[in-house]
C-alpha positions, 0 to 999 in steps of 0.5 A: 284620915291621914294622906298617906291612906289610898285605896285602890278599888276594883270592880267590873263594869256590870251596874250591879257591880259598879254602883255599890263600890262607887257608893263604898267609894265617895264614902271613904272620900269622904272620910279624907282618904284617896281612892281610885276606883278601877274598872276595865278599859272597855268600859272606860273607853266608852264613858261619859257618865263617871263623876267627878269627885275630890281625892278621887281618880280612874283607872283600869284594868285589861279582863282581855277584850279591851276592842270588845268580848268574842260572841264565839268564847263561853262564860269560862273562856272568859274568866280565864281570860279576865282572870290571866289580863287582869293580875297581869295588867292590877300589877301594872297599875301598883307600879305605876301608881306607885311610882307617882309617888301615892302607893296604894295601902290597901285593895278592895276587889268585889266579886268575880276578881278574886285574884285580886288578892293574889297580886294584892300579896305580890306587892305586900299589900293588905286586901279585902273583898266587898261583897255585894250581895248580902252577908246571907247569899256570902254565908251560903258560899261559904258553906258551900265552897271552905275546903275543910266542910264545903258541899262541894263538888256533892252531884247529890246537891240538888236535892241537898239542903244548906242549915246555916247556925240561925237560920231558916233551913235553905231547900236546893231552888232558894240558894242561887241557882248558879251553885246546882250541878244542872246550872247552865251558868256553873261554869262560873262556879269556879271562879266563887269557889275561889273567892273562899278559897284565896280567903280562907289563904289569906292570913287576916281575911276580911270581908266589907258587907252591905249591910248591918248588924241589926240585918243580918246578924247569924248570917255575919256570925255564921262564917268561920275562921272569917272576918265580916265587917257589916259597912251597910246601910247606903253602899248599894242602890237607890229606892226610887224610880223606876226600882221604886215602882218595880218594889212596890209591884212586887210587894202588892196590895193586902194585908201581905204587902202592908206588913211588908212595908211596916218590917220594911220601915222598922228596918229602915228605922235601925238601919238609919241608927246605926251609921250615927255616932256609936252605931254599929256601923259607924262603930265598924267603919273604924274597925276597918279604918284601925285595920288599914292603920296597922298594916300601914304602920307595918308597910311605912312606918307611918306611928303619928295616924289619926282615924276619923270616922265620923267625917261626913260617911251617912245614908239615904231613907232610900237605902235602906228600905230598896235593902232592908226590904230586899233582905224581907222578902230573901226572909219570907224567901221571895226574892233570894231566885230573882236577886240571883238570877239579877246576879248570872245577868250581870257576869255578861256586861263583865265580857 
């Protein structure tokens, strides 16, 4: 890939946000792009654990709490302040990077940061939303918040099931619990609504999802009028160590546990096949880079850009096992609520 490419990736500092964003950054650098990964000022001040990688640099934006969170602020206030301070400092960051002679050509933002897309538009930058959850979860958000026939704000949602094309009916206790009106975390709902409605106003809405076609094809197709591109597996956590032991406990033993393991191994084989040359995710990376090339040609008049997608973009066995296990558990309806509670726990780390 041409060294004209400069991706700016934004994420909250929580582990569940930073890990998949960092993995995506690594993939992009292996494709010969330059990447800047930006997270909050307070986090970068306190950490020394970020890896040194060729073509990867780090930067910051402010969430309004550079010296620490306000213990009296509720979540709605925190999200509002993050949007205010983040929008201002992101604009400053884009300006300073441009002044250094290597302007950003594509912006990718993760969950809880929908305001980043508006800033990108002010700078005439194309952008994409990195969905760090499953395609099924994003499809539920879209069904809930889209302005055409969305369910929000329907006060009867506590008793309403959600139907997505090609998928089983989701009952209220199987959807993200914070979407329900009686949730103590309902104050974060406007941010997720903003995610969907921001994408709706984008003439070319692009969502990158850590999954692969064969695993969640129905969920990917359930999202209308948006381009959902699976770029996984391999942009998430690792299945070894303590996480691996936890998965073994949840899977359990007996016939049920063995069936889950058998299906995970089956999906693992399919997942590994998607990232080799000619596989679905390998082709999807070509689609992503192709969209960047088109935008670069529009912005800079670059006509000789070479897009390469066969450089060292790979997947580890544990990546596939961890992700396929999670999605399989979604399908048997045993982990959906737990996964979403984990996401809610991560919200507090964005303070």
